[in-house]
C-alpha positions, 0 to 999 in steps of 0.5 A: 474551542480546543476541546471541540476540535479534540472531540471532533478528531476522536469522533467516528467518521463512520461508526459501523465502518466494517469491510467484508472479507469478500469486498476486501478481496475484490478491492485487492483485485481491482488494485492489482488491475490498476497496478498492471495498467500503470506498469503497462502504461509506463513500460510498454510504448504500445499502451501509451493511452492517456485515459488509463493514467487515472486508474494507474494512479489509484494502485498505490493508495488502494493497495496501501489501504488494503494492506493496512486494513487487512492487518486489522485483526492481525496479532503482532504479538504472535511472534511466529505468525509475525515472522512468517509475514515479515519473511513472506514480504521480504522474499517477495520483495527480493524476488520482485527486485529483479524484474522491477529493477530491470524495468525501472533502470533498463538493466540490473543497475543496483540502487538503494532508492525506490525499492518496490512496494513489497519492501515498502509493506515490509517496512510498514509491518516492522513499524507496526510490529514494534508499535505493538511491543509493551514498551513506553517509547516505541516511537523512539524506535519507529520514528527513525525507521520511518524517516530513514526507511522512507528514503529507500522505498517506492513513493517515499514517506507517502506510501508508508504514511497512507498504509500505516494510517489505514491500519489505525483507521481500520482499528479506529475510523476517526477524523484524526486517522483519516486526516493522516491518510489525506496528508499522505495523499497530498504527499503522493499527489506531489510525487505523481504530479496529479490528484488522481490518488484522491479518488480512493477516498470515495471508494473507501467510504463506499466499501462498508456498503458493498457486499461482494463475495469474492473468493480468497486465494491465499497469498496469490498476490505475492505470486502475481506481483513479481510474475506480472512484471516478468510478463511485461519484460517478456512482452518487451522482448517479443516486441524488440 
């Protein structure tokens, strides 16, 4: 029985699970639109339309999957390339901290918890980087980073777990990695108070069958993330 369960866990969920770069780019734009809708719903009273809430709840799991999958071919052993990624996430996260904090605290009140999603992705990248080190017990280093870091980032351990599991699912799309993603979705559902995040699962399984030719604009989302929150602040200022 145990051998059967083990065999099932290591078997491929989708043997030919491969998402084209154009399709992945289209998914990024859809995730960004969902995130913008979510932030408009949260921070602008004029957008209090209940039917947009499910779209907003898709933003985090979509972005988590996209970021995890996009690292599928990333070489974490290429130190200069890895440091550029970490620096890019750090700089974007720090810049986004100002509009994000203003919107979530109604001012620039300093707080360590609930940091924006770019800083969450920075933590994910650090964990995956350490896991690539040629050391036997890298988990002894990454486990405390995951447990402690999860206290301070947006969506706590749920966002971290979904993103990390999406990376390993991209490398090996088996049931074990899928179950970890589902576990993260359960945690996210508990945080959100609804089950809309699970709508990401049929989207993920549809992706290999899609053939979108969306043109990639390099690093555009690193610009759009803080910029769209600054735009919301500006709109609120005009409405006040």
